[in-house]
N, C-alpha and C positions, 0 to 999 in steps of 0.2 A: 741698823741700829744707829742712833744718833750719838755723836761724840760731843761732849760738853767740857767746858773749862771755866775757871774763875778769872775774870779780868783783873789784873793787879792794880790798875789805876783806881778802880772804884769798888772792887770786891763783888761785882755783879757776875752771876753765873750765866754763861752764854753758850749757844750752840756754835760749834766750830766746823761741823761737817758730819759725814756719815762714813763709818768704817775708815778706810785709808784715805778717802777723798775729803780733805779739809778745805772745802770750797768757801768757807767764811773766814779763812785765816791765810795771811801771806806768810811766806818764809820769814820775812823781816819782823813779823809779829810774835814769833814763838817765845821770845823772852818776856813778852808782855802779858802772858797768860800762864795759869797753872792748870794742866789738864786734870780732869777727874780720873782717878785710877793711878796705878803705879807704873807709868810708862813715860818715856821722854819723847817729846815731839821731834827730837833730833835723830831718833832711830830711823834707819832706812825703810823705805816703802811708803811713806806718807806723800800725798799729793797736796800741793798748795796753790791757792789762787794767784793769778798774775798781778804784778804791782802797778795797776793802772794809776796814772798821776791824778786823775780827777777824783780819786777816792782817798787821797792823802789826808784829808781832814777827818776821815772816819776812823773810829776805834775798832779793834778786833771784835768780830761778832756783829758789827753794824753794817757790813756790806750787804746790800739788798739783793743783787742779782747773783744767785749762786751758780748760774749757768753761763756766765759771761766768758767770752773768748775773743780772739782777734784773728780776723781773716788773713790768710797767707796769700798775698797778692804778688803778681809778677814784678820783677825789677829789671833794670837795664844796667849792664856794666858800661863803664866809660868808653871802652874800645869796641863795643859791640852793640849795635842798635836793636838787636833782636831781643824781645822780652823773654825773661827766663821764668817759667812757671814752676811752682813748688811741686816736687815729686817725692813721695815718701820713700824711705829706704826699703828695699825688698818689694814684695807684692802683697799688699794688704788683703786679708781675707774678706770676702763679701760680708756686708752687714745686712740688716733687715729693717725696713720701715713699713708702717701700716697706712693703707689708704682706706678711708671710711666714707660712707655715704649715709645721709639721714634715713635711708630705707633700712638701715641695719647691716648693710653689706660691709664686710671688712676683708681686705685683701692684704696678705703679707707679701711684700715684694723685695726681691734681692736688690741690694744697693752695691754697685760696683764703684762708688765714690767718683762718679763722673767719667770713668774710663770706658764703660760700655753700657749698653742697655741690658736689662734682664732678657733671658731667652724667651722667645715667643712660645706660646702653647696654643692648643685648640680653643681655650677659654679666655685667654688674656693676650692682648696685643700690646706690645711696648713701642712707644714712639717718643722722640724728643719734641718738646714744645717749649723752647726757651731754655735750652740746656745751660746749666751753671758751669762756666769754665773754671771756676776757682772754688772747689768744694772743701778745701782743707782749711782748718783754723787751728791756731795755737790755743790750747784750752787751759792747761795747768803746768806746773813744774813738779817733778818727782825727785825726792831725795833717794839716791841710789848708792848703796855701799860702794866705796872705792871709786866712784865716778862723780860724786857730787850731785848737783841739781841738774836734771835733764828735762828737756821739753816733752810735754805730752800733747800730741796733736789729735784731732778728731775730724771725722767727716761731719760737715754741718747738717747733713740730711738724716743720716741714720744714727749718729752719735757714737759710732764705734771709735775707740781710742787706741793709740799706738805710741810707743816711745820713739823719739827721734833724736837727732843730734843738733847742737847749736849751729854748726857750720851750715847745715841745710836750712835751718829755720830763720836765723837772724836777718839775712838779707831781705826776706819777705815781710818783715814787720815794718809797716810804713810809718807808724808813730815813733818819732825820733826819741822822745823821752822814754817811752817804754822799751825801745830797742837798747838804749844806753843802760837801763836798769837790768835788762835781761843779759846784756853783755857782761855786766858785773857778776850776775849769777853764773854765767858760763865760765868766768875766770876762777870761780871757786871749784876747781877740778876735784879736789878731795875735801869733803866736809867731814870733820870727825863725828863719828856716831857715838852718842852718849847713851849708855844703857841704864 
């Protein structure tokens, strides 16, 4: 179901997302729109797009790429030259992606988010051919009651999403402007929920 709102600057009705995923709206935009329906965009559970600096000139609802994310790359600490790769908290459940061929063949394949190959069977053989060493990306932020804005990460391949924490994610964001904005989000430990 599509979520819509009226942009306060010009009165235009815009799409802001689907269900809780408000991929056409930044957290910083919520005061600039009036959502359709009797709910507040400050209530916990909504996901918001990341505040990319190259989109600062755009108005709410005008962001084109609803699926935009930032890849979580390794970083090095000053006292240790060994690169530190992102690892999600816990063990993520396997996702699924589909492989298709013009013949009509369609295969569902388990995605272990770069940690391992799918298990071989008599019909399918799994092999690495250019394995992606950095499958994780920061996708959105989620307003969580009593915790504020939290990062939502996803596997770039199957799209499965998981909640993470800022301490794990922020060092892997290479874009300094975006990292600074996300650090401000992280500092908002408790965001009051308006009902």
